[in-house]
C-alpha positions as CSV (number, residue, x, y, z in Angstrom):
1,E,50.6,160.2,35.0
2,A,49.4,158.9,31.7
3,S,48.6,155.2,31.9
4,Q,50.8,153.0,29.8
5,G,48.2,150.3,30.1
6,H,47.1,147.7,32.5
7,I,48.8,144.5,33.7
8,S,46.9,141.5,35.2
9,V,49.0,139.1,37.2
10,V,47.4,135.7,37.8
11,L,49.1,133.5,40.4
12,L,48.1,129.8,40.1
13,G,48.6,127.9,43.3
14,A,48.0,131.1,45.2
15,T,47.5,129.3,48.6
16,G,50.5,126.9,48.2
17,D,53.8,126.8,50.0
18,L,55.9,128.7,47.5
19,A,53.2,131.4,47.1
20,K,53.0,131.9,50.9
21,K,56.7,132.0,51.4
22,Y,58.0,134.1,48.5
23,L,55.7,134.8,45.6
24,W,53.1,137.1,47.2
25,Q,55.9,139.1,48.9
26,G,57.6,139.3,45.5
27,L,54.5,140.6,43.8
28,F,53.9,143.1,46.5
29,Q,57.5,144.3,46.0
30,L,56.9,144.6,42.3
31,Y,53.8,146.7,43.1
32,M,55.8,149.0,45.4
33,D,58.6,149.4,42.9
34,Q,56.2,150.1,39.9
35,V,53.3,151.9,41.5
36,S,54.3,155.2,39.9
37,S,55.6,153.8,36.6
38,G,52.4,154.5,34.8
39,H,51.2,150.9,34.6
40,S,48.1,149.9,36.5
41,F,47.8,146.5,38.1
42,T,45.4,143.8,39.3
43,F,46.5,140.6,41.1
44,H,44.4,137.4,40.8
45,G,45.2,134.6,43.1
46,A,43.8,131.2,41.8
47,A,43.7,127.6,43.0
48,L,41.5,124.5,42.9
49,T,40.0,125.4,46.4
50,A,36.4,126.7,46.4
51,L,35.8,130.4,46.6
52,E,35.1,130.8,50.4
53,P,38.0,128.8,51.9
54,G,40.3,129.9,49.1
55,Q,39.7,133.5,49.7
56,R,40.2,133.1,53.4
57,L,43.5,131.3,53.0
58,M,44.8,133.8,50.5
59,F,44.0,136.9,52.5
60,D,45.6,135.4,55.6
61,V,48.8,135.4,53.6
62,L,48.3,138.9,52.2
63,K,47.7,140.4,55.6
64,K,51.2,139.3,56.7
65,L,53.1,141.0,53.8
66,A,56.0,143.2,55.0
67,C,57.6,146.3,53.6
68,P,61.3,146.7,53.3
69,P,63.0,148.3,56.4
70,D,63.7,151.6,54.5
71,E,60.0,152.2,53.7
72,S,58.1,154.7,55.9
73,P,55.4,153.0,58.0
74,N,52.7,155.3,56.7
75,R,53.5,154.8,53.0
76,C,53.8,151.1,53.7
77,A,50.3,150.9,55.3
78,V,48.8,152.8,52.3
79,L,50.5,150.6,49.7
80,K,49.6,147.4,51.5
81,D,46.0,148.5,51.7
82,Q,45.9,149.3,47.9
83,F,47.5,146.0,47.1
84,L,44.9,144.1,49.1
85,K,42.1,146.0,47.2
86,L,43.7,145.2,43.9
87,S,43.9,141.4,44.8
88,Q,41.1,138.9,44.4
89,Y,40.7,135.1,44.6
90,H,39.3,132.8,41.8
91,Q,38.7,129.1,41.7
92,L,40.3,127.9,38.5
93,K,39.2,124.3,38.0
94,T,37.2,124.0,34.7
95,A,37.5,125.4,31.2
96,E,34.5,127.5,32.1
97,N,36.4,129.1,35.1
98,Y,39.1,130.4,32.7
99,T,36.5,131.9,30.4
100,V,34.9,133.7,33.3
101,L,38.3,135.1,34.5
102,N,38.9,136.4,31.0
103,R,35.5,138.1,31.0
104,E,36.2,139.7,34.4
105,I,39.5,141.1,33.2
106,E,37.9,142.5,30.0
107,T,34.9,144.0,32.0
108,L,37.2,145.7,34.5
109,L,39.3,147.3,31.7
110,R,36.2,148.5,29.9
111,Q,34.8,150.1,33.1
112,E,38.0,151.8,34.0
113,G,38.7,152.8,30.4
114,L,42.1,151.1,30.4
115,K,44.1,149.6,27.6
116,E,45.6,146.1,28.2
117,A,49.4,146.0,28.2
118,G,49.9,142.4,29.2
119,R,49.1,139.4,31.4
120,I,51.4,137.4,33.6
121,F,50.4,133.8,34.6
122,Y,52.6,132.4,37.3
123,F,52.4,128.6,37.5
124,S,53.1,127.7,41.1
125,V,51.7,124.2,40.7
126,P,53.1,120.7,40.1
127,P,54.4,120.1,36.5
128,F,51.8,117.4,35.8
129,A,49.2,120.2,35.8
130,Y,51.0,122.4,33.3
131,T,49.6,121.0,30.1
132,E,46.0,121.3,31.1
133,I,46.4,124.8,32.5
134,A,48.3,125.8,29.3
135,R,45.5,124.5,27.1
136,H,42.9,126.6,29.0
137,I,45.0,129.8,29.0
138,N,45.7,129.4,25.3
139,S,42.1,128.7,24.3
140,S,40.3,131.3,26.5
141,C,42.6,133.5,28.5
142,R,45.0,135.1,26.1
143,P,45.2,138.9,26.1
144,P,44.0,140.7,22.9
145,P,46.4,141.4,20.0
146,G,48.9,144.1,20.8
147,A,49.2,143.0,24.5
148,W,51.9,140.5,25.6
149,L,51.5,137.2,27.5
150,R,54.2,136.0,29.9
151,V,53.9,132.5,31.4
152,V,56.1,131.7,34.4
153,L,57.0,128.0,35.1
154,E,58.6,126.5,38.2
155,K,60.9,123.5,38.2
156,P,61.1,120.5,38.0
157,F,61.2,120.8,34.2
158,G,61.3,117.0,33.6
159,H,63.3,114.2,35.1
160,D,65.8,113.5,32.3
161,L,66.3,114.5,28.7
162,E,63.3,112.5,27.4
163,S,60.7,113.8,29.9
164,A,62.0,117.4,29.5
165,Q,61.7,117.1,25.7
166,Q,58.1,115.8,26.1
167,L,57.1,118.5,28.5
168,A,58.7,121.2,26.3
169,A,56.9,119.8,23.2
170,E,53.5,119.9,25.0
171,L,54.1,123.5,26.1
172,T,55.2,124.6,22.7
173,T,51.8,123.7,21.3
174,F,50.2,126.4,23.5
175,F,52.9,129.1,24.0
176,R,55.6,130.7,21.9
177,E,59.2,130.5,23.2
178,E,59.3,134.2,24.0
179,E,56.1,133.9,26.2
180,M,57.7,131.3,28.5
181,Y,59.8,132.2,31.6
182,R,61.2,129.1,33.3
183,V,62.4,130.0,36.8
184,D,65.6,128.9,38.3
185,H,65.6,131.0,41.5
186,Y,69.4,130.9,41.7
187,L,69.5,133.3,38.7
188,G,67.8,135.8,41.0
189,K,70.3,135.4,43.9
190,Q,72.3,138.6,44.0
191,A,75.8,137.1,44.0
192,V,74.9,134.7,41.1
193,A,73.2,137.5,39.1
194,H,76.3,139.6,39.5
195,I,78.8,137.1,38.0
196,L,78.4,138.3,34.4
197,P,78.2,142.1,35.3
198,F,81.3,141.6,37.4
199,R,83.2,139.9,34.6
200,D,82.1,142.7,32.2
201,Q,83.0,145.6,34.5
202,N,86.4,144.1,35.4
203,R,87.5,143.1,31.9
204,Q,90.7,145.0,32.1
205,F,91.9,142.8,35.1
206,L,90.2,139.6,34.1
207,D,91.0,139.4,30.4
208,P,94.6,138.2,30.9
209,I,93.8,135.8,33.8
210,W,90.4,134.3,33.1
211,N,91.8,131.2,31.5
212,R,93.5,127.8,32.0
213,H,96.9,129.4,32.3
214,H,95.9,131.2,35.4
215,V,92.9,129.5,37.0
216,E,93.8,126.5,39.1
217,R,90.3,125.3,39.8
218,V,86.7,126.4,40.3
219,E,84.3,125.2,43.1
220,I,80.6,125.7,42.9
221,V,79.1,124.5,46.2
222,L,75.7,124.4,47.9
223,K,75.8,122.7,51.3
224,E,72.7,122.1,53.5
225,T,72.4,121.0,57.1
226,V,68.7,119.9,56.8
227,D,67.8,116.4,55.5
228,A,65.0,115.3,53.2
229,K,62.6,114.4,56.0
230,G,59.0,115.3,55.0
231,R,60.1,115.5,51.3
232,T,61.2,112.0,50.7
233,S,58.5,111.3,48.0
234,F,60.0,114.2,45.9
235,Y,63.5,113.3,46.8
236,E,63.2,109.6,45.9
237,Q,62.2,110.7,42.4
238,Y,64.8,113.4,42.0
239,G,67.8,113.1,44.2
240,V,70.5,115.7,44.7
241,I,71.8,115.9,41.1
242,R,68.4,116.6,39.6
243,D,67.4,118.8,42.5
244,V,70.4,121.1,42.7
245,L,73.3,120.3,40.2
246,Q,71.4,120.0,36.9
247,N,69.9,123.5,37.4
248,H,71.3,125.9,40.1
249,L,74.9,124.9,40.1
250,T,75.0,124.4,36.3
251,E,73.6,127.9,35.8
252,A,76.4,129.4,37.9
253,L,78.9,127.3,36.0
254,M,77.6,128.7,32.7
255,F,78.1,132.3,33.9
256,L,81.8,131.4,34.6
257,I,82.8,129.5,31.5
258,M,80.7,131.2,28.8
259,E,82.5,133.7,26.6
260,L,81.5,137.3,27.5
261,P,79.1,138.7,24.9
262,A,79.9,142.2,23.5
263,N,76.8,143.5,25.3
264,V,76.0,141.8,28.6
265,S,72.6,143.5,28.8
266,R,71.4,142.0,25.5
267,A,69.5,138.9,26.5
268,E,69.8,137.2,23.1
269,E,73.6,137.5,23.1
270,V,73.9,136.2,26.7
271,L,71.7,133.2,25.8
272,Q,73.7,132.5,22.7
273,C,77.0,132.5,24.5
274,K,75.5,130.3,27.2
275,L,74.4,127.7,24.7
276,Q,77.9,127.6,23.2
277,A,79.3,127.0,26.7
278,F,77.0,124.0,27.1
279,Q,78.3,122.6,23.8
280,S,81.9,122.8,25.0
281,L,81.3,120.6,28.1
282,R,83.1,117.2,28.0
283,G,80.7,114.3,28.5
284,L,80.4,112.8,32.0
285,D,80.7,109.2,33.0
286,K,80.3,107.4,36.3
287,N,84.0,108.1,37.3
288,S,83.1,111.9,37.1
289,A,81.1,111.7,40.3
290,V,81.2,110.6,43.9
291,L,77.9,109.9,45.6
292,G,76.6,109.6,49.1
293,Q,73.5,109.1,51.2
294,Y,73.0,110.1,54.8
295,Q,72.3,107.1,57.0
296,A,68.9,108.0,58.3
297,Y,67.5,108.5,54.7
298,A,66.6,104.9,54.2
299,S,64.4,104.7,57.3
300,Q,62.8,108.0,56.6
301,V,61.8,106.7,53.1
302,Q,60.5,103.4,54.6
303,E,58.4,105.4,57.1
304,E,57.1,108.2,54.9
305,L,56.5,106.0,51.8
306,Q,55.5,102.8,53.6
307,K,58.3,100.7,52.1
308,A,59.3,97.3,53.3
309,Q,62.1,97.0,55.9
310,D,64.6,95.6,53.4
311,Y,63.9,98.4,50.9
312,I,67.2,99.9,49.6
313,S,67.2,103.4,48.1
314,T,69.8,104.2,45.5
315,T,69.0,108.0,45.6
316,P,72.0,110.1,46.3
317,T,71.7,112.9,48.9
318,F,75.3,114.0,48.3
319,A,77.2,114.4,45.1
320,G,80.6,115.8,44.0
321,V,81.0,116.0,40.2
322,L,84.1,116.9,38.2
323,I,83.4,118.8,35.0
324,H,85.7,119.8,32.2
325,S,85.2,122.2,29.3
326,D,86.9,121.5,26.0
327,N,87.0,125.0,24.8
328,L,90.6,126.4,24.6
329,R,90.1,128.9,27.4
330,W,89.3,126.3,30.0
331,E,90.9,123.1,28.8
332,G,92.2,121.1,31.7
333,V,90.7,123.3,34.4
334,P,88.7,121.3,37.0
335,F,85.2,122.6,37.8
336,L,83.9,120.9,40.9
337,L,80.1,121.0,41.6
338,T,79.2,119.8,45.1
339,S,76.0,119.7,47.0
340,G,74.5,117.6,49.8
341,K,72.0,117.4,52.6
342,A,72.9,116.7,56.3
343,L,76.3,118.4,56.0
344,D,78.1,120.4,58.6
345,E,77.0,123.9,57.5
346,R,74.5,125.8,55.3
347,V,76.4,127.8,52.7
348,G,76.6,128.5,49.0
349,Y,79.4,129.9,47.0
350,V,81.3,130.0,43.7
351,R,85.0,130.1,44.2
352,V,87.6,130.8,41.5
353,L,91.1,129.9,42.8
354,F,94.1,131.2,40.8
355,K,97.4,129.5,40.3
356,N,100.1,131.1,42.4
357,R,103.5,131.3,40.9
358,A,105.1,133.4,43.7
359,Y,107.7,132.3,46.1
360,C,108.3,134.7,49.0
361,T,111.8,134.6,50.5
362,Q,111.2,136.7,53.7
363,S,109.0,135.3,56.5
364,E,105.3,136.1,56.6
365,T,105.5,138.5,59.6
366,L,107.8,140.9,57.8
367,R,105.4,141.5,55.0
368,D,102.2,143.5,54.5
369,A,99.9,140.5,55.0
370,G,97.0,142.0,53.0
371,H,99.1,142.3,49.8
372,S,101.4,139.4,50.2
373,Q,102.0,137.7,46.8
374,C,102.3,134.3,48.5
375,K,98.7,134.2,49.9
376,A,96.0,132.4,47.9
377,K,94.5,134.5,45.1
378,Q,90.8,134.0,44.6
379,I,87.5,135.6,43.7
380,I,84.5,134.3,45.6
381,F,80.8,135.0,44.8
382,Y,79.3,134.2,48.1
383,I,75.7,133.2,47.6
384,G,74.6,133.4,51.2
385,H,74.3,131.9,54.7
386,G,77.6,130.4,56.1
387,A,80.0,132.6,58.1
388,L,79.2,135.8,56.3
389,N,75.4,135.3,56.3
390,T,74.9,137.7,53.4
391,P,75.5,137.7,49.6
392,A,78.9,139.1,48.9
393,V,81.7,139.4,46.3
394,L,85.2,138.8,47.7
395,V,88.4,139.5,45.8
396,S,91.9,138.8,47.2
397,R,93.7,142.0,47.8
398,N,96.8,140.6,46.1
399,L,94.8,140.2,42.9
400,F,93.2,143.6,42.1
401,R,90.7,146.1,43.5
402,P,87.5,145.4,41.6
403,V,85.2,147.8,39.9
404,M,81.7,147.5,41.5
405,P,78.5,149.3,40.6
406,E,78.1,152.1,43.1
407,G,74.4,152.3,43.6
408,S,73.9,148.6,44.2
409,W,77.0,147.2,45.9
410,R,79.1,148.7,48.7
411,E,82.4,147.9,50.2
412,A,82.0,146.2,53.6
413,V,84.1,148.1,56.2
414,G,84.8,147.2,59.9
415,Q,86.5,143.9,58.9
416,S,85.7,141.4,61.5
417,D,87.9,138.5,62.7
418,L,86.1,136.1,60.5
419,H,88.1,133.7,58.3
420,I,86.9,132.7,54.8
421,F,88.7,129.8,53.2
422,G,91.5,130.0,55.8
423,Q,92.2,133.7,55.4
424,P,91.2,136.6,57.5
425,L,88.5,138.8,55.9
426,S,91.0,141.6,55.9
427,D,92.9,139.8,53.1
428,Y,89.9,140.5,50.7
429,Y,88.1,143.4,49.2
430,V,84.6,142.6,50.4
431,Y,81.4,144.0,48.8
432,S,77.8,143.3,49.7
433,P,74.5,144.5,48.2
434,V,73.3,147.9,49.4
435,K,69.8,146.5,49.5
436,E,69.4,142.7,50.1
437,R,66.7,141.5,47.8
438,H,65.1,138.1,47.8
439,A,65.7,136.0,44.6
440,Y,62.0,135.9,43.8
441,S,61.7,139.7,44.0
442,V,64.6,140.0,41.6
443,L,63.0,137.5,39.2
444,I,59.5,138.9,39.3
445,S,60.9,142.3,38.5
446,N,62.8,140.7,35.5
447,I,59.6,139.0,34.3
448,Y,57.9,142.4,34.4
449,H,60.7,144.0,32.4
450,G,60.8,141.0,29.9
451,R,64.5,140.1,30.7
452,K,64.7,136.6,29.3
453,D,68.4,136.1,30.2
454,F,67.4,135.6,33.8
455,F,65.4,132.5,32.8
456,I,65.9,129.1,31.3
457,T,65.0,128.9,27.6
458,T,63.9,125.6,26.1
459,E,67.2,125.2,24.2
460,N,69.1,125.9,27.4
461,L,67.0,123.4,29.4
462,L,67.5,120.6,26.8
463,A,71.2,121.3,26.6
464,S,71.5,120.9,30.4
465,W,69.5,117.7,30.5
466,G,71.5,116.4,27.5
467,F,74.6,116.9,29.5
468,W,73.4,115.4,32.8
469,T,71.2,112.5,31.6
470,P,74.1,110.1,30.6
471,L,75.6,110.5,34.0
472,L,72.3,109.9,35.7
473,D,71.8,106.8,33.7
474,S,75.2,105.4,34.4
475,I,75.0,105.9,38.2
476,S,71.5,104.6,38.7
477,H,72.8,101.5,40.4
478,Q,76.0,102.8,41.8
479,P,76.6,101.9,45.4
480,L,76.4,105.1,47.6
481,R,78.7,106.0,50.5
482,L,76.7,106.2,53.7
483,Y,77.5,109.1,56.0
484,P,76.2,109.8,59.5
485,G,75.3,113.5,58.9
486,G,76.4,116.8,60.3
487,V,79.7,117.4,61.9
488,E,80.2,113.6,62.3
489,N,80.9,113.2,58.6
490,Q,84.4,114.4,59.3
491,H,86.6,113.3,56.3
492,L,84.2,110.7,55.1
493,L,82.9,112.8,52.1
494,D,86.3,114.4,51.1
495,F,87.2,113.5,47.6
496,E,90.1,114.0,45.3
497,M,90.8,114.4,41.6
498,V,93.1,111.9,39.9
499,S,93.7,112.1,36.1
500,G,90.3,113.5,35.2
501,E,88.3,111.4,37.6
502,V,87.1,111.8,41.2
503,A,87.2,109.3,44.1
504,F,86.6,109.5,47.9
505,T,89.9,110.1,49.7
506,V,89.2,107.9,52.7
507,A,88.4,104.2,52.3
508,E,84.9,103.3,53.3
509,P,84.6,102.2,56.9
510,V,83.9,98.4,57.0
511,E,80.8,98.6,59.2
512,L,79.1,100.9,56.6
513,L,79.7,98.5,53.7
514,K,76.6,96.6,52.6
515,P,77.1,92.8,53.0
516,N,76.2,90.1,50.4
517,R,77.3,92.1,47.4
518,L,78.4,89.7,44.7
519,M,82.0,90.7,44.0
520,P,83.4,90.5,40.4
521,S,86.3,88.4,41.7
522,D,83.9,85.5,42.4
523,Y,83.6,85.1,38.6
524,R,87.3,84.8,37.7
525,T,87.1,81.1,37.2
526,I,85.5,81.2,33.7
527,Q,87.3,79.3,31.0
528,S,90.3,81.0,29.5
529,K,89.9,80.0,25.8
530,F,87.5,81.2,23.2
531,R,87.5,79.7,19.6
532,L,90.9,78.1,20.6
533,S,92.5,81.5,21.3
534,P,93.2,83.1,24.7
535,L,90.2,84.8,26.3
536,V,90.3,87.7,28.8
537,S,86.9,88.3,30.5
538,A,85.8,90.6,33.4
539,W,83.2,93.2,34.1
540,S,83.4,95.8,31.3
541,E,85.2,98.4,33.4
542,D,88.0,96.0,34.6
543,L,88.1,94.5,31.1
544,I,88.8,97.9,29.5
545,S,91.5,98.7,32.0
546,H,93.1,95.3,31.4
547,L,92.9,95.8,27.6
548,A,94.4,99.3,27.8
549,S,97.3,97.9,29.9
550,D,97.9,95.1,27.4
551,I,98.0,97.6,24.5
552,E,100.5,99.8,26.4
553,K,102.7,96.8,27.2
554,T,102.6,95.7,23.5
555,A,103.5,99.2,22.4
556,S,106.4,99.6,24.8
557,R,107.9,96.2,23.9
558,T,107.5,96.9,20.2
559,V,109.1,100.4,20.4
560,A,112.0,99.0,22.4
561,R,112.5,96.3,19.7
562,S,111.9,98.3,16.4
563,G,111.7,102.0,17.3
564,Q,108.0,102.3,16.3
565,F,104.6,100.9,16.9
566,H,101.9,100.5,14.2
567,L,98.4,100.4,15.7
568,A,95.2,99.9,13.6
569,L,92.0,100.9,15.4
570,S,88.4,100.1,14.6
571,G,85.4,102.5,14.8
572,G,82.1,101.9,16.5
573,S,81.0,102.5,20.0
574,S,82.9,99.8,22.0
575,P,86.3,101.4,21.6
576,V,85.2,104.8,22.9
577,V,85.6,103.8,26.6
578,L,89.0,102.3,25.7
579,F,90.1,105.5,24.0
580,Q,89.1,107.5,27.1
581,R,90.9,105.1,29.4
582,L,94.1,105.3,27.3
583,A,94.0,109.1,27.3
584,R,93.4,109.4,31.1
585,H,95.5,106.7,32.6
586,H,98.4,105.7,30.3
587,Y,100.9,108.5,30.6
588,A,103.9,106.2,29.9
589,F,102.4,105.1,26.5
590,P,105.0,105.7,23.8
591,W,102.7,108.0,21.7
592,R,105.7,109.8,20.1
593,H,106.7,106.5,18.4
594,T,103.2,105.3,17.6
595,H,101.5,105.4,14.2
596,I,97.8,105.3,14.2
597,W,95.9,103.6,11.3
598,L,92.2,103.0,10.8
599,V,90.8,99.5,10.4
600,D,87.7,100.9,8.7
601,E,86.0,104.1,7.9
602,R,82.5,105.2,6.9
603,C,82.3,107.1,3.6
604,V,81.4,110.5,5.2
605,P,83.6,113.6,5.6
606,L,86.1,113.3,8.5
607,T,84.3,116.1,10.4
608,D,81.0,114.2,10.3
609,T,80.0,112.7,13.7
610,E,79.4,109.4,11.9
611,S,83.1,109.3,11.0
612,N,85.3,106.8,12.9
613,F,88.2,109.2,12.6
614,F,86.1,111.9,14.2
615,S,85.3,109.7,17.2
616,L,89.0,108.6,17.5
617,H,90.1,112.2,17.3
618,N,87.5,113.3,19.9
619,H,88.1,110.7,22.5
620,L,91.8,110.0,22.0
621,L,94.0,111.9,19.5
622,Q,93.2,115.4,20.9
623,R,94.2,114.3,24.4
624,V,97.5,112.5,23.7
625,R,100.6,113.6,21.9
626,V,100.8,111.6,18.8
627,P,102.9,113.4,16.2
628,Y,100.7,114.9,13.5
629,F,102.4,113.0,10.7
630,N,101.9,109.7,12.5
631,V,98.2,109.8,12.1
632,H,96.8,108.1,9.1
633,P,93.1,108.6,8.4
634,M,91.6,106.6,5.5
635,P,91.3,108.7,2.3
636,V,87.5,108.4,1.9
637,H,87.1,112.1,0.8
638,L,89.0,112.8,-2.4
639,N,88.3,115.4,-5.2
640,Q,85.4,116.7,-3.1
641,R,83.6,113.4,-3.4
642,L,83.2,110.3,-1.2
643,C,84.6,106.8,-1.9
644,V,84.5,106.9,-5.7
645,E,86.3,103.9,-7.3
646,E,88.2,105.9,-9.8
647,D,89.7,108.2,-7.1
648,R,91.6,105.1,-6.0
649,G,91.5,105.9,-2.3
650,T,91.9,102.2,-1.4
651,E,95.1,102.0,-3.5
652,L,96.5,105.2,-1.9
653,Y,96.0,103.7,1.6
654,A,97.4,100.4,0.6
655,K,100.5,102.2,-0.8
656,E,100.9,104.2,2.4
657,I,100.8,101.0,4.5
658,V,103.4,99.3,2.3
659,A,105.7,102.3,2.4
660,L,105.6,102.7,6.2
661,V,104.7,99.3,7.8
662,A,107.4,96.6,7.5
663,N,106.0,93.6,5.5
664,A,102.6,95.5,5.7
665,S,102.2,93.6,9.0
666,F,100.7,95.8,11.7
667,D,102.0,95.4,15.2
668,L,98.5,95.4,16.7
669,V,95.0,95.5,15.1
670,L,92.0,96.1,17.4
671,L,88.7,94.7,16.1
672,G,85.1,94.6,17.3
673,V,82.2,92.3,16.3
674,G,78.8,93.4,15.0
675,T,75.7,91.5,16.1
676,D,75.6,90.1,12.5
677,G,79.2,88.8,12.9
678,H,80.8,91.5,10.8
679,T,84.2,92.8,11.8
680,A,86.1,95.9,10.5
681,S,83.7,96.8,7.7
682,L,83.6,93.3,6.3
683,F,80.0,92.1,6.3
684,P,78.5,88.7,5.8
685,R,78.5,87.6,2.1
686,S,80.7,90.6,1.3
687,E,81.7,90.9,-2.4
688,N,85.3,91.9,-1.6
689,G,87.8,91.9,1.2
690,L,87.3,88.3,2.5
691,E,89.9,86.8,0.2
692,G,92.2,87.8,-2.7
693,A,95.2,90.1,-3.1
694,Q,93.5,93.4,-2.4
695,T,94.5,94.8,1.0
696,V,92.2,97.8,1.3
697,V,88.7,97.6,-0.1
698,L,85.4,99.4,-0.5
699,T,82.4,97.6,1.0
700,E,78.7,97.9,1.5
701,S,77.1,98.0,4.9
702,P,73.5,96.9,5.5
703,V,73.0,100.0,7.7
704,K,73.5,103.7,6.9
705,P,75.8,105.2,5.9
706,H,76.1,102.2,3.5
707,Q,79.5,102.8,1.9
708,R,82.6,101.9,3.9
709,M,86.4,101.5,3.3
710,S,88.0,98.7,5.2
711,L,91.2,96.7,5.6
712,S,90.8,93.2,4.0
713,L,90.8,90.0,6.0
714,P,94.2,88.8,4.4
715,L,95.8,92.1,5.5
716,I,94.4,91.8,9.1
717,N,95.7,88.3,9.3
718,K,99.2,89.5,8.6
719,A,99.2,91.4,11.9
720,R,101.5,90.4,14.8
721,Q,98.7,90.7,17.3
722,V,94.9,91.0,16.9
723,F,92.8,91.9,19.8
724,V,89.0,91.5,19.5
725,L,86.8,93.6,22.0
726,V,83.2,92.5,22.6
727,L,81.1,94.4,25.1
728,G,77.5,94.4,26.4
729,K,74.4,92.2,26.7
730,G,73.5,93.1,23.1
731,K,76.4,91.0,21.9
732,H,75.5,87.9,23.9
733,D,73.8,86.0,21.1
734,I,76.5,86.5,18.5
735,T,79.2,85.6,21.2
736,T,77.4,82.3,21.9
737,L,77.0,81.6,18.2
738,L,80.7,82.3,17.5
739,S,81.7,79.9,20.3
740,R,80.1,77.1,18.2
741,V,80.8,77.8,14.5
742,G,83.9,76.9,12.6
743,H,85.9,78.9,10.0
744,E,83.1,80.4,7.9
745,P,84.1,83.9,6.9
746,R,81.5,84.2,4.1
747,K,78.7,83.8,6.8
748,W,80.6,85.3,9.8
749,P,83.5,87.4,8.7
750,I,84.9,87.5,12.3
751,S,85.4,83.7,12.1
752,G,88.0,84.3,9.4
753,V,90.3,86.2,11.7
754,S,93.3,84.0,12.4
755,P,96.6,85.7,12.1
756,S,99.0,83.5,10.0
757,S,102.0,84.2,12.2
758,G,100.6,86.4,15.0
759,Q,98.4,86.0,18.0
760,L,94.7,86.5,18.5
761,V,93.3,87.5,21.9
762,W,89.6,87.9,22.7
763,Y,88.5,90.5,25.3
764,V,84.8,89.7,26.1
765,D,83.0,91.2,29.1
766,Y,80.7,89.1,31.3
767,E,77.5,90.6,29.9
768,A,78.4,89.5,26.3
769,L,79.7,86.2,27.5
770,L,77.0,85.2,30.1
771,G,74.1,87.4,29.0
């Protein structure tokens, strides 16, 4: 056959664990698959070890390579022999070593009269070594123009958004995006790799049901029986969320929720749709997760890392996380991602459970069990291990008979008496791969073919870390539930979903609770007045729930009295948690009779993320049922320009308030306090809004965007109730100062808030109050 050129494969870390277990076998498989494709190959193992011992270690691994069962022993022996002849070991330690390797490749090609097609560098080394190796390859080991370079990287790709960005930025200085292949070996697992093709080939059945109206929930699960023994130094740094959820389980999630591209085999289209799916995910907070740690972990850490006896690890070894997507297809559908060590079984699966609207009148025995409409309807992508012990795709017989690619998947016959999710196997159409292939063989083949959609792009990686990092930050000091491990966990790790949050079902057994934790209730004795007005204080979470309840009580009382409730809300970051709380927990809130006004607004378009209305809409309005005409954004954007005096936006808003709000007196105004003492958008030494007859004013902020529209102090003081919310350590200084100063609105606008005939209540969390 005419040669299509030569490919050199360089495996860095050739004597390491991953190389021994999977990579050499994957490269051998590639060679067997491609030996007659017209490409010629050489394989270069490389490590820091010196030539003699390195060579010995590497060839010990190569001698143990195995052929797939369907290969004839003779052909196997010949191929293995050739593969060994084409493989050599190099010590790659210094810049000089890389130059020598490059020379050797060039010399070989010249001698054999071959043209270079490309080079693959597989980094099976710890990430701290990436940058240096990348620098050497870029400066002295690139193939000549016209040949391609593919660099394969193994996780971890950073530890959070910031470190991932830093590593990505370093690599970008040496390699182009299309040259980098970041491996997530889950994308090579046959059941996971088949999710998109399955959705594509079964569009006619799935199109009507692949949405929130038909899907009840989705579970993406990876359970392990092993613990972290021997790996605690890695585990202490990463923990279960970074190790499994941020990458493997999230990738499977993307395949389920992304919109199907027109052409599933076009990598760019797939990657584009995947990125859009990331952007649709709703942010996580610490109530989105339940966390556990197996009991022996702490002593394993103490022993392996020589920690003191009283060392307490906050690393989770179990996590259940509830995720929602805000795109219309999936709104409201719970996606549960769960993984843990020291659990009762080793299994991985993706399970899509459909709502069942059937009621069957006749008893079960009279019906054809396999097709009964009353049985659960589900599609399961079975990743491996567990009861089936093989990758598989299962579809309930009462759903549809799926289309499966003939050459690569076959229907499993001879149904055994196994039960999967409480149903006999005979209730499903079951398909398994004709040829089981290891994930790394699949991935190495895709690297050879240049299929980028089986790998993690930089954008994709940063989107995933951007999604997970806020959760990781918020749980870094969360108490973990201790569990004994294995079968003894019983119901200890069961959790349930309640109004968009997750919590363990069973209360924590007393003997597992850690003693001497300072409980928030110990603090309840703090004074109950602040600046002569009532003060409510608690830890921020309790404070927000208290405030949300007080707002709901005020709303219900007001609606009962006058038929409607006029609520004016401030922007900024503090109210966001309050908005989320109201949307998730206050179903009795009289939204239908509530008018929502803004206390202040930045002079930006309403669709700008800086806009207070945008934040209010995002976190509250789109999740509750306020009538459309009861929502009153400030008119900052008129005649295609922003906050121009002669457009009279302030007068328009003032007129609207007078027309709809009795005596222009709001039922409740919610304010915050800036570190400089501003409230609403009334800043120290403000030209307008602190006194005088004008009720809505334009103001200047010291920070960008500078222009604001705001309710004036006299209008705020006409309200029946004013609540001031102050959260966080950052507000401690201003809180202390305000407890001492008098009525000086020109210096501290917030000190001018004193409703003439209404009530003022301060809601200040312990961090702001006590520092």
